[in-house]
Each structure stands twice: as C-alpha cells, then as structure tokens.
C-alpha positions as CSV (number, residue, x, y, z in Angstrom):
1,M,-20.0,4.3,31.8
2,N,-21.1,3.0,28.4
3,I,-23.0,5.2,25.9
4,K,-26.4,3.1,26.2
5,L,-26.5,3.8,29.9
6,R,-25.5,7.3,29.7
7,F,-28.0,8.0,27.0
8,S,-30.7,6.4,28.9
9,I,-29.8,8.5,32.0
10,H,-29.7,11.6,30.2
11,F,-32.9,11.0,28.3
12,I,-34.7,10.1,31.4
13,A,-33.3,13.1,33.2
14,G,-34.2,15.5,30.3
15,L,-37.7,14.0,30.0
16,F,-38.1,14.5,33.7
17,A,-36.8,18.1,33.4
18,W,-39.1,18.8,30.5
19,I,-42.2,17.4,32.3
20,L,-41.2,19.4,35.4
21,S,-40.6,22.6,33.5
22,M,-44.0,22.1,31.9
23,G,-45.8,21.8,35.1
24,I,-44.0,24.9,36.4
25,V,-44.8,27.0,33.4
26,V,-48.6,25.9,33.6
27,M,-48.6,27.0,37.3
28,L,-47.1,30.3,36.5
29,I,-49.3,30.9,33.7
30,I,-52.5,30.0,35.6
31,D,-51.6,31.4,39.0
32,G,-49.5,34.5,37.9
33,I,-49.5,35.7,34.3
34,L,-53.2,35.4,33.5
35,P,-54.6,37.1,36.9
36,M,-51.9,40.0,36.0
37,L,-53.6,40.1,32.8
38,G,-57.1,40.4,34.2
39,L,-58.2,36.8,33.0
40,Y,-59.7,34.4,35.5
41,E,-61.2,31.2,35.3
42,G,-65.0,31.2,34.0
43,M,-64.4,34.1,31.7
44,P,-65.3,33.8,28.2
45,G,-62.4,32.7,26.1
46,Y,-60.5,31.6,29.1
47,D,-60.3,27.9,28.3
48,L,-59.1,28.6,24.7
49,I,-56.5,31.2,25.9
50,L,-55.2,28.6,28.4
51,L,-55.1,25.9,25.7
52,V,-53.2,28.2,23.5
53,L,-50.6,29.0,26.2
54,F,-50.3,25.5,27.1
55,A,-49.5,24.4,23.5
56,V,-47.1,27.2,23.0
57,S,-45.2,26.2,26.2
58,I,-45.2,22.5,25.0
59,I,-43.8,23.6,21.7
60,V,-41.1,25.8,23.2
61,S,-40.2,23.1,25.9
62,S,-40.1,20.5,23.1
63,L,-37.8,22.6,20.8
64,I,-35.3,23.0,23.8
65,F,-35.5,19.4,24.5
66,S,-34.9,18.4,21.1
67,W,-32.3,20.9,20.4
68,Y,-30.3,19.5,23.4
69,F,-30.4,15.8,22.0
70,S,-30.6,16.3,18.2
71,R,-27.8,18.8,17.7
72,P,-25.0,16.5,18.3
73,I,-26.9,13.8,16.2
74,W,-27.2,16.1,13.3
75,L,-23.5,16.7,13.5
76,I,-22.7,13.0,13.7
77,I,-25.3,12.3,10.6
78,S,-23.5,15.1,8.5
79,W,-20.1,13.9,9.3
80,I,-20.7,10.6,8.3
81,S,-22.5,11.7,4.9
82,R,-19.3,13.6,4.3
83,L,-17.2,10.5,4.8
84,S,-19.4,8.5,2.6
85,Q,-18.8,11.1,-0.1
86,G,-15.2,11.0,0.2
87,I,-14.9,14.2,2.1
88,Y,-12.5,13.2,5.1
89,Q,-12.1,16.8,6.5
90,E,-14.3,17.6,9.5
91,P,-17.4,19.8,9.1
92,A,-16.7,23.6,9.2
93,D,-18.9,23.8,12.4
94,S,-16.8,20.8,14.3
95,D,-14.8,23.1,16.3
96,K,-17.9,24.6,17.8
97,I,-18.5,21.5,19.9
98,Y,-15.6,22.3,22.1
99,T,-15.1,24.7,24.9
100,K,-12.2,27.1,25.3
101,R,-10.5,24.5,27.4
102,N,-10.7,22.1,24.5
103,K,-13.3,19.8,26.1
104,L,-16.7,18.7,24.5
105,K,-19.6,20.9,25.4
106,R,-22.2,19.3,27.5
107,P,-24.7,18.2,24.8
108,Y,-21.9,16.4,22.9
109,R,-20.3,14.7,25.9
110,L,-23.1,12.2,25.6
111,F,-21.5,11.0,22.2
112,R,-17.9,11.4,23.1
113,E,-17.0,7.9,22.1
114,I,-18.8,8.2,18.7
115,I,-17.1,11.3,18.0
116,T,-13.8,9.9,18.9
117,N,-14.4,7.0,16.8
118,I,-15.4,9.3,13.8
119,Y,-12.2,11.3,14.1
120,E,-10.2,8.1,14.1
121,L,-12.2,6.7,11.0
122,S,-11.8,9.8,9.1
123,D,-8.0,9.9,9.9
124,Q,-7.8,6.1,8.7
125,L,-10.0,6.8,5.6
126,R,-7.6,9.9,4.8
127,K,-4.4,7.8,4.9
128,S,-6.2,5.0,2.9
129,Q,-7.0,7.5,0.3
130,Q,-3.2,8.7,0.3
131,E,-2.0,5.2,0.2
132,R,-4.4,4.5,-2.7
133,E,-3.2,7.5,-4.7
134,K,0.4,6.6,-4.0
135,L,-0.3,3.0,-5.2
136,E,-1.9,4.3,-8.2
137,Q,1.1,6.6,-9.0
138,L,3.5,3.7,-8.4
139,K,1.4,1.6,-10.8
140,K,1.5,4.2,-13.4
141,D,5.3,4.6,-13.1
142,W,5.7,0.7,-13.0
143,I,3.7,0.1,-16.2
144,A,5.7,3.0,-17.8
145,G,8.9,1.3,-16.9
146,I,7.7,-2.1,-18.1
147,S,6.8,-0.3,-21.4
148,H,10.4,1.2,-21.8
149,D,11.8,-2.2,-20.8
150,L,10.1,-3.9,-23.7
151,K,10.7,-1.0,-26.2
152,T,14.5,-1.2,-25.5
153,P,15.1,-4.8,-27.0
154,L,12.3,-4.2,-29.5
155,T,14.4,-1.3,-30.9
156,Y,17.4,-3.6,-31.2
157,I,15.5,-6.1,-33.1
158,S,13.8,-3.6,-35.3
159,G,17.1,-2.1,-36.1
160,Y,19.0,-5.3,-36.9
161,S,16.1,-6.7,-39.0
162,A,16.0,-3.3,-41.0
163,L,19.9,-3.9,-41.6
164,L,19.5,-7.5,-42.8
165,L,16.6,-6.3,-45.1
166,N,18.4,-3.4,-46.6
167,E,19.1,-4.5,-50.2
168,E,21.7,-1.6,-50.6
169,Y,24.3,-3.4,-48.5
170,S,25.8,-6.8,-49.0
171,W,26.4,-8.2,-45.5
172,S,28.9,-11.1,-45.0
173,E,28.0,-14.2,-43.4
174,E,29.7,-13.4,-40.3
175,E,27.9,-9.9,-39.9
176,K,24.5,-11.8,-40.8
177,H,25.3,-14.1,-38.0
178,S,26.1,-11.4,-35.5
179,F,23.0,-9.4,-36.2
180,M,20.9,-12.8,-35.9
181,Q,22.5,-13.5,-32.5
182,E,21.7,-10.0,-31.4
183,I,18.0,-10.4,-32.5
184,L,17.9,-13.6,-30.8
185,K,19.5,-12.2,-27.4
186,K,17.0,-9.3,-27.4
187,S,14.1,-11.7,-28.1
188,K,15.0,-13.8,-25.2
189,H,15.3,-10.8,-23.1
190,M,11.6,-9.8,-24.1
191,E,10.4,-13.2,-23.6
192,A,11.8,-13.1,-20.1
193,L,10.3,-9.8,-19.4
194,I,6.9,-11.0,-20.6
195,Q,7.0,-14.0,-18.5
196,D,7.7,-12.1,-15.4
197,F,5.0,-9.7,-16.3
198,N,2.4,-12.5,-16.7
199,L,3.6,-14.0,-13.5
200,S,3.4,-10.8,-11.6
201,L,-0.4,-10.4,-12.8
202,R,-1.2,-14.0,-12.0
203,L,0.0,-13.5,-8.4
204,Q,-1.9,-10.0,-8.2
205,E,-5.1,-11.8,-9.6
206,T,-5.0,-15.1,-7.6
207,K,-3.4,-13.8,-4.3
208,A,-2.8,-17.4,-3.7
209,Q,0.4,-19.4,-3.0
210,I,2.4,-20.1,-6.1
211,P,2.1,-23.7,-7.2
212,L,5.6,-25.2,-7.3
213,R,7.0,-27.9,-9.4
214,L,9.6,-29.3,-7.1
215,E,12.5,-31.2,-8.3
216,E,15.6,-32.5,-6.7
217,A,18.8,-31.3,-8.3
218,N,22.2,-30.3,-7.3
219,L,21.9,-26.7,-6.1
220,V,25.6,-25.9,-6.6
221,E,25.6,-26.9,-10.5
222,F,22.1,-25.1,-10.8
223,L,23.8,-21.8,-9.5
224,K,26.8,-22.3,-11.6
225,S,24.8,-22.8,-14.7
226,L,22.5,-19.7,-13.8
227,L,25.6,-17.5,-13.4
228,A,27.3,-18.8,-16.5
229,D,24.0,-17.8,-18.5
230,T,24.0,-14.4,-17.0
231,W,27.6,-13.6,-17.1
232,N,28.0,-14.6,-20.7
233,D,26.1,-11.3,-21.7
234,P,28.8,-9.0,-23.3
235,D,27.3,-6.1,-21.4
236,L,28.4,-7.6,-18.1
237,Q,32.1,-8.4,-19.1
238,E,33.2,-5.1,-17.1
239,Y,31.8,-6.3,-13.9
240,D,33.9,-8.4,-11.5
241,L,31.5,-11.4,-10.9
242,S,32.4,-14.5,-8.6
243,F,30.8,-17.5,-7.1
244,H,31.8,-19.3,-3.7
245,C,30.6,-22.5,-2.3
246,E,32.5,-24.9,-0.1
247,E,30.7,-28.0,-1.2
248,D,30.4,-29.4,-4.8
249,L,27.1,-31.3,-4.3
250,I,24.0,-30.1,-2.4
251,P,20.8,-32.0,-3.4
252,F,17.9,-29.8,-2.9
253,S,14.2,-29.8,-3.8
254,F,13.1,-26.6,-5.5
255,D,11.1,-25.2,-8.6
256,Q,14.2,-24.7,-11.1
257,R,12.2,-22.0,-13.2
258,L,11.0,-19.8,-10.6
259,L,14.0,-19.8,-8.5
260,Y,16.0,-19.1,-11.6
261,R,14.0,-16.1,-12.2
262,A,14.2,-14.9,-8.7
263,I,18.2,-15.1,-8.2
264,Q,18.7,-14.0,-12.0
265,N,16.5,-10.7,-11.3
266,L,18.7,-10.0,-8.1
267,L,21.7,-10.5,-10.3
268,L,20.4,-8.2,-13.0
269,N,19.5,-5.7,-10.3
270,A,23.0,-5.5,-9.0
271,V,24.3,-4.9,-12.6
272,M,21.8,-2.5,-13.5
273,H,22.2,-0.2,-10.5
274,N,25.8,-0.1,-10.2
275,P,28.5,1.2,-12.5
276,P,31.1,-1.1,-14.6
277,G,33.9,-2.3,-12.3
278,T,31.6,-3.2,-9.5
279,A,32.3,-6.5,-7.7
280,I,29.5,-8.8,-7.4
281,S,29.7,-12.0,-5.4
282,V,27.2,-15.0,-4.9
283,Q,27.9,-17.3,-2.1
284,L,25.9,-20.5,-1.5
285,T,26.0,-22.2,2.2
286,N,24.4,-25.3,3.3
287,V,23.5,-24.6,6.9
288,Q,23.5,-28.1,8.8
289,N,21.2,-29.7,6.1
290,E,18.4,-27.4,7.6
291,F,18.3,-24.8,5.2
292,I,20.5,-23.2,2.5
293,K,21.7,-19.6,2.3
294,V,22.5,-17.6,-0.6
295,T,24.3,-14.3,-0.4
296,I,24.4,-11.8,-3.2
297,E,26.8,-9.0,-2.4
298,D,28.2,-6.0,-4.1
299,N,30.4,-3.1,-3.4
300,G,28.6,-0.5,-5.5
301,V,26.5,2.6,-5.0
302,G,24.1,1.2,-2.2
303,M,20.7,2.5,-1.5
304,D,19.3,4.9,1.1
305,R,17.0,3.9,4.0
306,A,13.6,4.9,2.2
307,T,14.7,2.6,-0.8
308,V,15.5,-0.3,1.4
309,E,12.2,0.1,3.2
310,N,9.9,0.2,0.0
311,L,12.3,-2.2,-2.0
312,F,9.9,-5.2,-1.9
313,K,6.7,-3.3,-2.3
314,K,4.6,-4.0,-5.3
315,Y,5.2,-1.6,-8.2
316,Y,8.1,0.0,-6.5
317,R,10.8,0.8,-8.9
318,G,13.0,3.2,-6.5
319,A,16.0,5.3,-7.9
320,T,19.5,4.8,-6.8
321,P,22.4,7.2,-6.6
322,D,23.4,5.7,-10.0
323,S,20.1,6.5,-11.6
324,S,21.9,8.8,-14.1
325,S,23.9,5.7,-15.5
326,A,23.1,4.1,-19.0
327,H,21.2,1.2,-17.1
328,H,17.7,2.3,-17.2
329,S,15.9,-1.1,-17.2
330,M,14.6,-1.7,-13.8
331,G,12.7,-5.1,-14.5
332,L,9.4,-5.9,-12.7
333,G,10.7,-4.8,-9.1
334,L,11.7,-7.2,-6.4
335,S,8.0,-7.8,-5.2
336,I,7.8,-10.6,-7.4
337,V,11.4,-12.0,-6.2
338,K,10.1,-12.0,-2.7
339,D,6.8,-13.7,-3.8
340,L,9.0,-16.4,-5.4
341,I,11.2,-16.9,-2.2
342,L,8.0,-17.0,0.0
343,A,6.7,-19.8,-2.2
344,H,9.6,-21.9,-1.4
345,R,8.8,-21.1,2.4
346,G,12.0,-19.1,2.3
347,H,13.0,-15.7,3.6
348,I,14.7,-12.7,1.8
349,S,16.3,-9.6,3.3
350,V,18.5,-6.9,2.5
351,N,21.1,-4.7,3.9
352,S,22.6,-1.6,2.1
353,I,24.8,1.4,2.9
354,P,25.0,4.3,0.4
355,E,28.5,4.4,-1.4
356,K,29.4,1.1,0.1
357,G,27.3,-1.5,-1.4
358,T,24.2,-4.0,-1.2
359,T,23.7,-7.5,0.3
360,F,20.7,-9.8,-0.4
361,Y,20.2,-12.6,2.0
362,I,18.1,-15.5,0.9
363,T,17.4,-18.5,3.0
364,I,15.2,-21.6,1.9
365,P,14.7,-24.7,4.3
366,F,15.3,-28.1,3.0
367,A,12.0,-29.9,1.9
368,K,10.6,-32.4,4.6
C-alpha cells in the first residue's frame, strides 16, 4: 500500500474516530456528568457551561488527534533541517520511534517509507562528506607534491647559476658547459611538469574529451625515440632497461605529444618507485591490425592492493614499499595518464604483486 493511500485511510479513520469520540463525550456530559453535578437543562448558566465543556472536549480531542499525526511529521521536519545544516546524525530522540522489538511505533508506521529514505539519504550524505574530505586531503597532498617536484629542479638551477656567477672561482669551459647542461636539463624537467600541471587543470575544468592532433607515424620508431630520450638521463644508468618488438614498422595514427607524455610518465613512475638495478622492459605488439598493445613491466618492489585500487584516481599519490628511497618525485599521478589513453579510445590496466613487480597494459585500437 503506497503512502498516499495509507495516509488517506489513516486520516479518514482518525477523523471518524475524532467525531465519534466527540459525540460520545458530549452524550456523557449531557446525560451523565451534568445531572450528577445537579445541572439540568433550563437552569441559569446551563447553556454556557455546556458550551465551555463542549469547547474543552474539542480542544482535548484535537490535541490528541494532531499529536498522533504531527509527532512523526515534526520529527521528519527536524531531521531534514539537520541534514540541510550538514548534521548527518539522527536526532537525539529518533530511537524513541521504535518499540522494544525494533519496530516502528504505530504513529510512525504511516511514514515508514519516508523515514527509511531519510536514513538512506543521511547515510549517503555522510559518505559523500567523507569522500569530499578525503578528496580535499588528497588535493592538498597533491599540490604539496607538485610544489616539491618543482622545487627540486629549481634548486639545481639556482645552485649551478650561483656557481657560474661566483667571481671567486675561474671555471673551465668544460665545467661551464657541464653546469649549463644541468641547468638546461632541469629546466626541461620543470617545463614538462608545468605542461602536465596545465593539462591536468584543463581536464579538470572542461571535463570534456581531450582534443587530439592525430598524425600517422611509425609507432616502433616513436617508442624507440621516446625510450632513448628517457634513458639518456644519467640518473637512469643503473636501471636495466629494454625494448622488444617483433616488427620494424607499425603505421599508427595518434597524438605524438600526448602519447609521449603518457608513456614517459609510466616509465618515470617505474624508475622513481624502484631501486637501482630494477629491470624495466617495454614491449610493443600489433594485434592483428586491430589494436596495439604496450606492456611496461618491472621486477621491482610492486604495490599493495589498496595502492592498485586507487592508482588512477585523481590527486592520488600513494606510497610504495620503497617510499624511503631517494626518489621522492611523484609526478602528477597516473590519473592524467589514464585520461590521455582514454582520449585515444584506449584502455589501461595494472597488475602488481608486492616484492615481485608491476606491469602496466595499454591497448589502443587502430583508427578507422
């Protein structure tokens, strides 16, 4: 029975009971109570007394009638008011609406669907608030991480610039060239971080699909060039890096700039979260000219289940068992990597086992 029909039946039944009780009370007063008090019809003041008693009986019956229907309504109103103020706990007297058998008392049964829905709404709002607080904390940690990531190369740039400007030392041309190379490398690092940061903000603001500049190129040569650029960094010389592909030519349409950033972030992620000596392999496969598959695998420290489940969430910068290592730069997180792969109508997934390593799988279909 829906609440409208049930409320109508209860209201009509209550109204009928109220009228019936009024008639019975009036009869008892006229035929029972007044004669016992020696008051009879026709006596002076009899009509006034009868009117007063009749009014009192109406007020009492109305209070009982309104109490029955209004008590649950006032509870619902106060509960909704608390929710609007961000107070998601039940009112203090909400436990009084249940019997000892944990069933709704009779006046509240009329509104059981509403009460159930308010309980569910309260629970959802409470969970949403917890998620918002968690997201805000992640955002703060994310911004702090970005600040650290930008500060690190900036420190190198400031340091080498100060050395070059120090007139107390006479640097050789070879030393000057070495300093300038470091400054250039750290500047490019900062530029890449800023580009990622701007792209992440643009994705967050527009919430629209990333516009791609598709160009056909040899994907094999593209990945070889990307890996060469990444692995030429002297800091990566202690890692065992390799590339495998059974074909020399895979013509493929993609946005070179965006796919470059996505795969490079995955490679740097594998480096920064694993100790020197870790083997990192990249494999490219053409699956029947329907889609390409890029596999990035390492035998490093791996990740626990909680990290894997949250890895692609925005602002997440989870720690790994190797978080005590010197590699503190966490980049912009893998949420942006997922967005870039999805923009190519692709898919990315990860499999990781603590102390055994991590594997990322990227599949992107050929453009029709």
